[in-house]
C-alpha positions in Angstrom: -5.3 -52.9 -35.8 -7.0 -55.8 -33.7 -10.1 -55.4 -31.6 -7.8 -57.3 -28.6 -5.5 -55.3 -28.8 -4.6 -52.2 -26.0 -3.1 -49.3 -26.0 0.2 -48.1 -28.4 1.0 -51.8 -29.1 -2.2 -51.9 -31.5 -0.9 -49.2 -33.5 1.3 -48.9 -36.6 4.5 -48.6 -36.3 4.4 -45.7 -38.7 1.2 -44.1 -36.5 3.1 -44.7 -33.0 6.5 -42.4 -34.7 4.2 -40.3 -35.6 2.5 -39.4 -31.9 6.2 -39.8 -30.8 8.1 -37.6 -33.1 5.1 -35.0 -32.3 5.3 -35.0 -28.3 8.7 -34.9 -28.4 8.6 -31.8 -30.8 6.4 -30.0 -29.0 8.3 -30.8 -26.0 11.5 -28.9 -27.5 9.3 -26.2 -28.7 7.9 -25.4 -25.2 11.5 -25.5 -23.7 12.9 -23.2 -26.6 10.4 -20.4 -26.0 11.4 -20.9 -21.9 15.0 -20.6 -22.7 14.3 -18.2 -24.6 11.8 -15.7 -22.8 14.6 -16.2 -20.1 17.0 -14.8 -22.3 15.1 -12.4 -23.3 13.6 -11.1 -19.3 18.0 -10.9 -18.7 18.8 -8.9 -21.7 15.9 -6.9 -20.7 16.6 -6.1 -16.9 20.7 -5.2 -18.4 19.4 -3.0 -20.7 17.6 -1.3 -17.8 20.2 -1.0 -15.5 22.2 0.4 -18.5 19.9 2.9 -19.3 19.7 3.8 -15.7 23.0 4.1 -15.0 23.8 6.4 -18.5 21.0 8.4 -17.1 22.5 9.2 -13.3 26.5 10.0 -15.2 24.3 12.3 -17.1 23.3 13.9 -14.6 26.5 13.8 -12.7 27.5 15.3 -16.1 25.6 18.3 -16.5 26.1 18.8 -12.1 29.5 19.0 -12.5 29.4 21.3 -15.5 27.0 23.5 -13.0 30.2 23.9 -10.5 32.4 24.2 -13.1 30.9 26.7 -14.5 31.9 30.8 -13.8 29.0 32.4 -13.0 28.0 32.2 -8.6 24.7 31.2 -9.8 25.3 28.1 -11.4 28.4 26.8 -9.5 25.7 27.2 -6.5 23.0 25.1 -8.4 25.4 22.5 -9.2 26.7 22.1 -5.1 22.9 22.1 -4.1 22.2 19.4 -7.5 25.2 17.1 -5.7 23.7 17.4 -2.5 20.7 15.9 -3.8 22.4 13.1 -5.8 24.0 12.6 -2.8 20.5 12.3 -1.2 18.4 10.5 -3.6 21.3 8.0 -4.4 21.6 8.4 -7.4 25.1 6.7 -8.4 25.1 3.0 -7.3 28.2 1.0 -6.1 31.2 1.9 -7.7 30.3 4.9 -9.7 29.3 6.6 -5.4 34.0 5.8 -5.6 34.5 7.6 -9.0 31.9 10.2 -8.1 33.9 11.2 -4.9 37.2 11.4 -6.4 35.8 13.4 -9.1 34.0 16.1 -6.7 36.6 15.5 -4.5 38.5 17.1 -6.7 36.5 20.0 -8.4 35.9 21.2 -5.1 39.2 20.9 -2.8 39.6 24.1 -1.5 43.1 26.5 -1.4 43.7 24.7 2.0 42.0 26.3 4.5 39.3 23.6 4.5 36.6 25.6 2.0 35.7 24.3 -1.0 34.7 26.2 -3.9 33.8 26.1 -7.5 37.0 25.9 -9.4 38.7 26.2 -6.3 41.3 24.2 -6.9 42.0 24.5 -10.6 44.4 27.5 -9.4 46.7 25.5 -8.5 47.5 23.5 -11.9 48.2 26.6 -12.9 51.2 27.9 -10.4 
C-alpha cells in the first residue's frame, strides 16, 4: 500500500475482494429478507381471507340448520338470520350464488309462492 495511492487501487486485492464480498452478501441478504417479508404478507392475507370465508360458511350452515328445524321458533330465527346475512353481505362473490341456490332449494314454496321451513321437502317425498 502506497501513500500516494487513492481509493481501492491502493488496497491489496484480498482486501478489495473481502469488501466486495461483504457488500454483495449484505445486498443478497436484504433482498432475501424483502422477498420473505412480501411472501409472508401474501400468505397472511390469504389465510385471513380463508378464515373469514370459513366463518361465513359456518354461519350459513347454522342458519340452514335453523331453517330446516322442525320447531317453528328455530325456523323463524333461521329466516331472520338469512335476512341479516344478506344485509351484512357475509357471503362474498361466488359464495352468494351458491347460498342463494341452497336457500331456494330449502325455502321454495308449495306453488302458491309461500316459502317456509321445509316447504319444498314434501316434493321429494311424493
